[in-house]
N, C-alpha and C positions, 0 to 999 in steps of 0.2 A: 381191131375186131378179131374174133376167134376165127382160127382156122378151122374149116369145115372138111373133115375126112370122111370120104365114103368109099368102101372097100371095093377095089375095081373087079366086076364080076365079069367083065368082057362085054357086057350088054351096052349098045349103043346109048340108052336111056340114061344110065347111069354115069357114062363118061360126059354126057352132055351136061348133066345135072351137076356133076364134080365141077366142069370148068366154069358153069355159070356161077357156082358158089364162089370160085377162085376169082371169078370177074369182079362180083360183088364185094369181096373183100379189098381188091384192088382199088375199085372205084370209092370205097369208103375212105381209103388212106389218102387218095388224091383228093377227094371232098375235105378231108381234114387240112392237107397242105394248102388247097385253095383258099379256105376259110383264113388261114394264116396270113395269107398273101393279101387278101382283101382288108383284112385288120391293119396290116403294115401300110398299104397304101393309104388307106383312110389317116392314119397318123401322119404320113408324108404330106397329104393333101392340106391337113390343119397346119402343120408346120410351115409349109409354104404360104398359105394364106396370112399367116403372123408374120412372116419375113416381108411379105409384100406390105402388109400394113406398117411394120418398121420402117421400111423404106421410104414409103409416102409420108411418115412423121418426119424423117430425117430430111427430105425433100423441103417440106414445110419449114423447118428450122432454118435451113439453108437460105431459103428465100427470104425469111425474116432477118437473118443476119445479113445479107446482102444489101436490103433496104437500110439497115443501120449503119453499114458501112458508107453507103452511097451519102447517107444524111451528114456523116461525119466529114466525109470529103467535101461536101457543099459548105459546112460551116468552117472547115479549114480554109477553104478557097477565100471564103469573105474575111476571115481573121488575119491571114498572112498579111495582105497589102496594110490593113490598119496598125499592124504591129511593126510594119516595116521589114518583114522577113523576105519580101520577095523584091529583087532588083527591078528597076524600071524597064519596061520593055519586055520582060520575060513573061511568058504565059505558058 
C-alpha cells in the first residue's frame, strides 16, 4: 500500500488523520500476511489429511499381510507332521 503523507500543520485533526492513514497501511500489510498464513495452513491441513489416508491404507495392508502370514503358519503346522519334519512330542 502507498504511504500517505499529510504535511503536519500542527492541527490535531491533521495529526489524527495522518495516524489513521498509517494505521490503515499497517492493517493492510497485516491482512496480506494473515492471508498468506491462512493459505499455508490450508495446505498443511490438506497434506495432513493425505498423510492420515496413507497411514490408514498402510494399516489395511498390514492387516492383510498379517492374515496371510497366519494362514501360512497354519498350513505349515499341518504340513510339518505329514512330512516328518517335527519330532514326536514337540509342539
